N, C-alpha and C positions, 0 to 999 in steps of 0.2 A: 317667879311671875305673879308677885304680889298677891300670894294666894290662889292664883286660879291656875298653876301648874307645879309638878314636883320639883323636887330639888335639881339642881342643873347636872349633876354628876350622875343621878339616875335616868335623868332623860338622855344623856350621852350613853348609857350603857343600855336602855331601850333601843334608840337609833340603831346602836351596833347591833342589837339582835334581830331590827328590822332590815338591816342591810344584809345579813345573814339569809334570813328568811328567802329575800327576794332572789338571793343567788342560788339556794339549793333547791328550793321548790321549781320543778320543771313548768308546771302549767301557770300560766299568767293568771288564769282567773282564779285558781285557789290562791295565789301570792297575793292578788288584791284584797281576797276576803281575808286572809291571816294579817295582812297590811292595815287593814280597816280596823279589825279586832284590837291589834295592837296599838295603834295610834290613839285610838279612843280612851284608852287607859293612861295616857299620858298627863290628862286634865284631872284636876281634882273634882270639878263639879262637871263630870262627864254628861250629865242629863242635860246640860246645856249646850253640848256641841254634837254636830252628825257630821261624821266623814264621808265623804263621796269620791272614789278614785276611779279614774278610767285609763285604761292603756290597751292600745292596739284594738280598738274597737270592743274592748270589755270593759264593764262598770262593775262597782260593788259601791254599797253604802252602808253605814252602821252609825247608829240607828236611823231607821227611816225619819225623815222629818219634813212636815209639810207646812208647818206653823212657826217658822223661822222668821226672825226680825230681819237678819242681814246675812249674806253670805261673801265670803272671800274665795277667789280662784287665781291658782298659779297654773301655768302651761308648763308642759314637761316637754323640753326639748331635747332631743337626742341627734347628734352629729349634725345639727342645723335643722332638723325635720321635727315638725311638732308629732308627738306620738301619743300624748294622753293630757290628763289634768289632774289638780288634787282641789278639792273644794272643801271648806269649812262652812257649814250653816250653823249661826248661833242664835240662841235664845235670850231674850232679856237684855239685849244690847242694841239700843237705837242709835244709830249713826250720827243722829242730830242732838244726842244728850252730849253735852261738853265733858261730863265726868266720865263717860264711856271711851274717848279717845286714846288714853293711854292703854287700856285694856285691849282695845282693837289692835293697837300697834303691836302689842306683845303677840295676838294671834298672827298677826301678818308675819311678825319674825319667825315664829314657830314654823308657820306655813312655809317660810322662805326657806329654812333650815331643811325641814323635811322633804321639801320639793328637790332639794340639791341631793340629799339623801338617795332619794328614790332615781333620780337621774344616774347618777354615780353608778347605782346598783343595776339598772336596765342596760347602761352602757357596757358594763362587766359582762351581762349575760349576752349581750350582742355579739362582743369580740370572743366568747367563748362558742357562740353558735356559727361566727363566722370562720373561726378556725377550725370547727366540725365540718361546715359546707367545704372549705378550702381541701382539706383532706379528702371528704366524700367525692368532690368534683375530681381530684387528681386521681384518686382511685377509678372513678367512672372512666375518665379519659384513658387511663392506663389499661383497664379491662376491656374497653371496647375497640382497642387497636387490634390488627391481626397479624401483627409479625411475630415470629417465632422468637422469642428472647429467653437467653439463658446467660448464666454469670458462673465463670470458671475461675478457678485459681491459678497460680503460677505452674501448677503441675497438671492442669488441665482437668482437674476434678470437677464435676459439677456441683456447685454450691446453691444456685439458686435457678428457678425457671418459671415462665408464665403457663396459664393453664393452657393455651393453645399448643404450647410446646409439648406439655405433657400427653394431652390427647393425642398429638401427631405420633409422637413416640411408642404410645400405647403402654409403657410403663406406669408404675404406680409411682406417688411421690417418694415413698420409702425408698423403692428400688432406684429412680434417679439420682437421689443423694447420696448413693452408694457408687455411683459409676463415674468412669473417665469418659469424657467425650469421644474420645478414640473409639470407645465401643459402639458409637453413632455414626461418626465421621470418620472414615478411614484416612482422610489427608490431616488429621489432627493426631497423627501418630506420636507416641511418647518414647520413640527408641532411643532418641537423642536425649542428652543430660537436660538441654533447653528445648522443649517442643516446639515445632517451626512456628505454629500460629502464635506461640508466646514471644519467640524471638524476633519475628518481624512486625509484630505489633508494638513492641517495645523500642525497636529501631526506628518505624515511621511515625509513630505516634497513631496509627490504624493499621488495619490489615484487612482487605476484601478478597475473598475467594469463594469460588463455587465447589459445590461437591454433591455427594448424593447422601442424604440422611436416611439411616437404616432404622426403620422402625419395628417393632417387637413382632409385629405381625409378618415380617419379611419385605413388607413393601418397600420401596427407594422413592425417597421424595427429593427431586433437584432442588437446590437451594442455593441463594447467594448470600454469604454469612460476611457481616462487617463486624471486625472485634476492635475494641478500643480501651485503654486502660481506664479503670474506674477508681474513682477516689474514694478511699476507704482506710479507717483509722485502724483496722484490725489486721489486716494481712493485704496483700497484692492481689487485687482481683481485676478481672477482664470481663466486661460486658461484650456479649455477641448477639447480634440483631440478624435473625434470618429471615429471607423471603422467599416463599415458595414460588420460583420463576417458572412453574409450568402452569400457573393461573395467577390471575390478578387476586392478591390479597394484601392486607394492610393490617399490620398489628403491632403491637407495643407490649412489652413484658410488664407484668404487674409489679406493682411498688411494695415487693415482699419484704425488702430490706428496712424500707421506711416503717412498716407494720412493727419490725423487730425493735426499731430505736425508739418509737412512740411507746411509753409507758403510761403517762397521765398528759392531761391538757392543765392549764395552770389551775391549782385548788382555787375553788369558790370561796370567795369570802375572806380570803386570807390577808384582808389589808389592817394594817396599823392606823391608829388615829391619836394624833396629836392637838392639843389646844396650848397656844403660846401667846402670852403677852407680856410685851415690852422685851421681846427675846427670850424670855423665860418660860420653860416647859412646866405649865399647868395641869396638864392632865396627858397621860398616855395608856392605852390600852395593853392589854397582855401581849396581842401581836408586836408591838414594838419592842419589847424585850426578846420575842423569839428572834424578831428580824436583825436587832443589834447585837444580841448577847448581854446586854447590860441588865442588872437586876431593876425592878420598879423604882426602888429607893434611889438608884444611881442616877435616874431620869428625872424624877419630879424636882421641880425647882431648880433645874441646872439649866445652863445657857444652851438654847437651839444650836450654837456652834459646836456644841459637843459633837453633833453628827457632821461637822464638816470634814471631808477628807484632806484638806488642805493641810500641810505641818507648820505654815507660819501664820502670823496673825492677820496679815495683810491678804493672804489666799482665802482665809477662813472669811473675813470681813466681806470680801468680794461674793463670795459663796452665799451667804445669808442676805446680802443684798439682792442677788440674782432671784433668790427665793421669794423675798418679800415683794420685790416687783413683780413677779409672776403672779402672786396670790392676789396682789392689789388689782391686776389685771384680768383677774379670775380667769386665767389660763392652766389649763393642763399641760404640765412639762414633766420632763424626764431629767433626772439628775442623780447624780452618786452620793450614797451616805456612806460614813464611817461605821465599821464594828468595833467591838470591844477589843477583838484581836488585831485591830490595825489593818484590819480588811476594808474591802468598799463593795457596796452591792446597789446594783441599779436600781432606782425605784421610779414610780409615777407618781407625782403629787397633784393631788385636785384640791386647791384652797379656797378658802371664802373667809370673809369679815364676818364675826358674831359678836353678840353680846355675850360675855361670861362674867358672872358674878359683877354684874352692873359696869364692867368695863369692855372696851372694844378687845378684841381677840382674833388670831388667827386659827381657823379650824383646818387643820391638814388631815386629809385621808391619803395614806401612804401605802402603796401599792408595790409590793415586790416584783419586779419585772425581770428577775434573773431567768426564771423559766420561760417566760415568754421570749426573751432576747436568744436564749438559747433555742427554742420551738422555732423562732423567725429564721435563725441560721439554719437550723435544720431542714426547714420548708424551703429556705433558699436552694440550699444543696440538693434537696430532693427535687425543687423544680428544676432546677440547672441540670440535674441528671434525667429527668423525664425530657427535657429539651435536647438533650444529648441523644437520647434513645429517638425521639422524633427526628433529629437532624440527619442521623445516620440511615433511617430508614429510605428505600428506595423510592417511595411513592410520595406523592404531594400531600401534605398535610396541613389543614389550617382550622381556625376556630373563629366563628363570627359571632357577635353578641347580638343582644335584641337592638341596639341601636345600629344594625347592619354594618359594623366597624369590625375590621380584622383585629383580633386581640393575639392572634400566634399564628406565625407561618414558618414551616421548616426550611431548611438549605435548599430542597429538592423544588419547593414551591416556590421561592424566590428566583431558582434557577430557570424555571419553566415559565414565569412571569418576566423575567428579564431585567428584575430590579433588584435592589438592595434590599435586605429585610425591614431596615428604617424606613425604606420609601413605600411600604406595603402596610406595615402595622399601624393602625389607627386610621386607615382610609376607608371610605365607604367601599365595601365589596362589589356592590352592584354598580354604582356609578364610575368607579375607576379600572373595574378589572372584568367586566362582561361588554360583548359587542350589544349594538343597538337590536340587532334581530332577536336577542334572548332577554334582554335586560330586564324588561317590565313584568314578563310572565313570570321569570324566576324570582324576582323580589316580592310579587304578590303570593306565591306558593310557599316561599320562606317566611312571609309574616303568618300566613295561614298556620304552618307548622309551629310556629312559636306560639300562636293562640290554640292550639290544641284542635284546630279545624281541620288539620291534615296531618295523617303521618307520611312520612318521606318515603318514597319507594326504597327498597334496600339497595337497588342498583339502578342508574340512569346515566345517560351520557348528556353532555351539554358543553358548550365551548366557553372559552375564557379568551380574554384579549391581553397580548403581551405589550410590553414597551415598544416593541418595534411596529405595533399595528396589526401584527399577526393574529390570524384566529387559529386556536388549537382545540382541538376535541378531547375532553377529558371523559375518561368512564370513572364516575362519582360513587361513593358509599357514604350516606350521610348518617349521622347519628346525633338526635337533640340530645341536650345535656340539662339536667333538671336540679332543681335545689331540694332540699329535704321535704318540701312542701308539695313537691311535684309539678312546681313552675318551671316552664321551661326558660332557661337564661341564656341560649345558644345553642349551636348546631357546631359539631366537629366533624370535618369532612376529610376522606381520603379519597386520593383518586391519582389515576393512571393515565398518562398521556398516551392516546391510541391514535394520535393523528395519521402517524406515518404506517401503523397497522391499516386505517381505513384506506389509505393512498394505495397501499400493496394489494389489498382485497379487490378495489375497483379494478386496479392493474389486472390482477389474476382473473376476474371477470370478464374483462374486455379481451384479456389473452386466451381465455377458455372460449369466448364467442369467435375470435379470430381462428382459432384452431379448428373448431368446428366447421367454419367456413372453408379453410383449407382442406380439412380431411373429407368434406363432402364433394370439394371441386377438383381434387387431384384425379388422375387416371389410372393410380394404382389401387388395387384393391386392398382394403385394410378392415381388420377385425380383431376383435379382443375375444378371447375364450377363457373357460377354466381351466387348469390342468385336467386332461381326461374328460373334460366336460364340455356343456354347450357353450355356443357364441353367446357373449353378454353384449357385446355391440359391434355394428358393421356400417360401413359407411356406403354413400350413395353408388359409388362404383361396383361396389361387392354386390349391391342389390341388382344393379342393371345388367351386370356381367352373368350372374348366375341364373336369373329369370324368377328367383325366388321373390316374395316380399320379406320385409323387414320383420315382420310379426313371424312368418314361417321360419326365417333363420334363426330368431331366437329360440326355436324349440328344437334346432338341430345342433348337431356338433360337428367339426371338420372331418370326422370319420365318415358321417352320412353321407358327404358329397365328393369323395375322391375316388379312384379307380377301384374296382375290387381288389385287384392285386397289391394295391396299395395300402388297404384297410390296417394289415397287420404291421406295417412299419411305422404307423402313426404314434402308438404308444413308445416306440423306441426313439423317435423324433422328438417326443415330449420328455422322456428322462435325459434326454442330451441337453435340452434346453434348460431345464431346472438345473442340470449339472454345470452347463458350461455358460450359462446365462445368454448367450446369443449364438444361433446356429442359422447358417443359409443351407436350403436345400431344394431340391426340384420336387414337383407333386404335379399332378393332373385332376382337376376336378370334373366331375361330370354334372353337367347344366342341366336345369328344369325340362330342356326339350331334349336332353340324352345325348348331346354331343359333347365332345371334350375340350377343355381349356388347358393347355399346359403352363405351369406357372413357377416362377423360380421366387420362394418364399424367404422373408429375412425374419426371422421369429427370435423375439426377445423376452426375457421375465422381468414383469413389472409388478408394481403394486397398484391395485385399481379397486379405488373405494373400500380401502382398508384392508383388501384381501390380494392374495398372490393371483395372479392372471398372465395369460402370454397375449403380447401384442404381436402381430403377424403382418407384415406389408408383402402383398404377393404381386409381382409383374408378371404381366403376359407376355410369354417368350414365343409365341406362334412364329413370328416373323424369325426371331433369332435362330429357332430350330430350322426354320426353311433355309436362312442363311449359313448355318452349320452344315445342312445337308449338301448345299452349292459348293461351301469350302472345302469339304471332303472330296467332292468331285473334281475342283480345281486343284487341289493338292496331288491327286493322282495324275490329272493331265500335265503338271508342272514337274513331278517325277520322272515323266515320260519324256519332257521337254530338256530337262536336265540330262538325262541319260544319251537324248540325242546330240545335245550340245557336247557332252564328253567324247561322244564318237566322232562328231565334227573336229573338234580338237585334236585327237589322234589322228585322223586323216591329215590335218594341217601338218602335224608334226612327221609325219610317216612318208604320207603320199604327195607333200608338197614340197616339204623342207629337205627331203633326201635329194630329190632332182635337181633342187636349186644348189644343193651343195655340190652336186657332180657338174652342174653347170659352171660354177664360180672355180673348180679345180681345172676343169679344161680350158676355161677363160686364161687363167693365170698362165696356163703352159702355152698357149697360143701366143700371148704377148711376150713371153720369153723368145718366140722362133720367128715372129713376122716382122719383117724388115721393110715392108711397104708401109709408108706414112699413112696412106688413106685407109688401108687395112687395119693399121693398129688403132686409128682412133675409133672405127667401128667397134673394134674388139674391147677398147675401154668403155664405149657407150654400153656395150652388153654387159660387161663387168658391173658397172654403175648401178644400171637397173636391177641386176640379180643380187647384188649387195642389199639394194635398198627391199627387194622382194623378201631376203632372208630376213633382214631386221624387222619388216613388219611382219612377218610369220611368227618370229621369236616373240615379239612385244605382245602380239595377239593371244599366243598361248599363255604367256605369263599374267597377261591381264583375266582371261578366261578362268585360271586357276584361283586367282583372288576373288573368292566369293564370300567368304564369312571369316569371322575371328577364329572361329572354333578350328579353322583349317590349318593354320600355322601355330606353332610352338614357340614360346619367349623365351629369352634367357638374357643374362646381365653381358651387354656388349658397350665397350668403351666407343663412343662415336666420332673421337678425334683420329685414332690411328686408322679406323675403317675409312674415314674421309680421305687422310693423306694417301691411303693406299689406291683410293680412286684418282687422287692427283695423279699419282706416279704413273696409272693405266693411261691417262691421257696427255703426258708429258710431251710426246711426240707431237701431237696436234696443238698444243699451246706453243711449242717452240716454233712450228712451222709459222704460227701467227704471229711470233715475236710477243706472244702474251705472257705476263707475270702473274702466278697465282700465290698470293699472300695469305696465310692463316692467323687469325687474331683470336684473343678472348681466352677462354678456360682452356688449361691443357689436359684435364680428364673430364669426361662426361659420361659416367656410365649410366647407362639407359635401361629399362625394360623392352627389348627389341628382337627382331628375328631376323636371321643375316640376310633376309630379302631387303632389309633397309637399305643396304649397298646400292642396289637399284635405283633408289630415291635420289641416292648423292650422285650416281653417274649419270642419272636423267638431267638434274640441276646443273651439274659442271658442264656436260655436254652442250646443254642449251646456252650457256653463258660463252662458252668458247665459239659456239657457230654465230651468235647475234652480237659479240663484242668485235669492236673492229681492230685492225693490226696495232701492235704497238700498244696495247691498251692493259689496264690492270684489272684482275678480278680478285675480290676480298671474299674469303671466306671466314664468318664470325661465328664463335660457340660464345653462348651467354646463359646464364643462371636467372630463370623466372619464376622463381617461388618453388613449386614441386615438377616443373618441367625444364628441360634444357630446351633452347631455341639455337637453330643453325640456320644462318642467312647467307646468301650467295648474292653478291653484289657485282653487277657487270657495268661499262660505261657506254653500252650501246645506244639505240635510237630511242629507247623507252616504248612504253605501251599505253595506247591512249585508254582512258578510264573506261570508255565504252566497251573495251576488249578484255578488261582484265576478268569480268565475271565469267566470260567464256574460256578462257586457257585451260582451265582445269577439266573441261569436258573431250570427249573422244572425238578426234577429227577435226579439232579446233586448233587453229593457229593465227597468231595476230597479224603477221607480215613476213610471207614466206620470201621475198625479194630473190627468188631462185635458190633458197636456202633448202638442202635436202631434209626432209623429215617425214614421219608417217603420222604425226598428228595425235600420237598415243602416250608419248613419253609423259606428259603432266598429268594425263589421266591414270597413269600407271602411278605415278607419285601420290594423286589424291586417295586412289583406293588403298594403297599401301599404308599411308598415314592415317585414314579412316579405322583401317583393321588395327594400328596400334593404340588408338583413342586419343591421337594428336591433333593438331590443328596445320592449316597450311594457309599460304597467302602469297600476294604480289604486292609491292607499294614502289614509288617512285624513288629513285635514288636522291635524297636529301642533298647529294653534292650538285645536283642540279641536271645530270645527262644518264640515262641508262635505268637499271631496275632493280629491285631487291625481292627475289624469292627467298620464302622462309617456310621452315617447318617447325613444329615443336614436339617433343616426344616426353613421355613419363618417366622421372627418374626410377631408378631401381631402389626398392625399400633395403 
């Protein structure tokens, strides 16, 4: 520099030292001081130069200078933002003096080179800090989540876990690392070659199940576990995220795996420096040899294309052209360079044009970014792993930054909001996802939290707005995220959708209110008491019926108000209730006015306010007791009436039927001897009326005997031959009327019946013969109707009006006598016999047009 600076090589080496100082010294203030001290030594006439450097609000000057003639200032810009400056204060160089112009230009060039070096150094510092901040933020997020997270291998041995998981189990870290997960969760048994949890996870890509988590203390914690395969280069691993489903918690497993994989961050100051003129390397520091594997002598005065990874001349030329254009444009760019062993390494190059030995040259600062690339890949994997943890969590998890925008949301959050993740991330949380009613107050409180004016409550409830416009109530837990300086840079929130819970709670409150209303307005006496103890609640009817106040009753027990002779029974009733859960029994209360109240108690064992209790519903049975007394008296009178009826039946059979039979015999004798026609007609009338009397007496006694099903015995009877036998019995009558009786349908109908069923068939056929015209046809049809046999008798008579059909089966009811003899009891006997058999009966119009169809059904035999 024409006598005003040291040799270029020395300057470059000094700059390299400066670069390393800035990278290695953690204190900005100390770095500036060292830098000022070092830079001043660059100049031969240092007493004429004063250096002032400012960065991030810190300043340092060496030496102090107040009487300078001029100053040169360059701004230090990092990532597009002004962060500081470098100022040269010069003595003895008046800018107006023409001879000083070249000297001033040299100082300006020197200042430019120094500024670029300082900028690069602090950018390096910032990147390292950003990496540290990223790791710290990820760890903070990981450690502030509340889910139970653990990692197992293919044999379900515990490989890793987070703090809350360890705290939940009660085991030490060393104990857990020696355990199999089946020791904590029975559902993860390893009795099979492939544990079920591993098998299902591999098969489906994930596996969610519920289990009881066994802690060292013996406590069992109900959990929902989601297991997914975990990317790992070492062995097959599976990540499990557990949620305590007995209460609302949100957690995420700590990034222990990432801690093991991180060994160092990119080494500080490990940058190579090249100076190139006309494509020839003029200078290379020792780091270039370390990066490329070439000796120093193999680099100097060699073509820069030596480091091109291309194997052909054209490719190498294009590589050199790219590098040259980027340097000319003062861009920092990434590219690969070749090593001596024919390998490639990724580097970042920050180039600038300088004067070197009186000629233009390219100054290249080459940074090995292999570690950074690997670190970025690792961070990406770790970030993806963290997002995977968060996505399998059963709670809503989101992160909002200081710009009020969403920078992360998990699957559950997107599901509740009703959007895709891409529709949420980057949007203003408060404007897009909160309803008007809470938007501004929530936004205001969030800003206060970010500004350290307010700490968020540990838990709180707030609404969010879904894509469909629905407001959902969320139970939130917020944790501020801070950088290394304690500045809050966002808030991570985990939440549980409790909308349905609140609806259910409201319904339960309303239900409880309704139940209390019902309880206090029913007539039954209702009370709750402790087993062997006092009343704990009574309804209004209990108070009004006993005469005691509610306060008095709560000081009493059921034993205190029962009849003295029943007191010793109360304990046994209580034992039965506890054992059988529900018991019905009768008891009598002694009321406050010393009157008695008979009750029927329906008592049930329940849980009341977390304790065992007995709920009793007592019904006043005073009227029932009176009715029971009346019923007993009536039963006695009914027995007397039945005895009298049996006596009357015996009288009918013995004292009336016997003389009628004698009359029948004598009348038949008279008819054989009387020759006078008029006397014969009188005798026939006597015989006819006597036969009718005998029929009436026989049917009346038959009907009297058919009182209840228990009076008859059942057996298997084939209905078809029985009816055919009845048809044979009536053959003379049907032939006299020139009537034809046909049998159709089933040929075998085994039924559960009593032989008295023959009486039913006889009455039905007798009526058909009586009411059918001469030369007509009578059809008997047997049919299968499920579990019953149906027997139908079809005649071609005059038919029966609908108004008379409902009366036919009552005693002494006949539709149209038309001079035909009958007692009016036949169909009543049919009705009674069929009812005793559990069958049915009826009459319908003949579908052919004229006549009727009388039918009965009987149960098939089993």
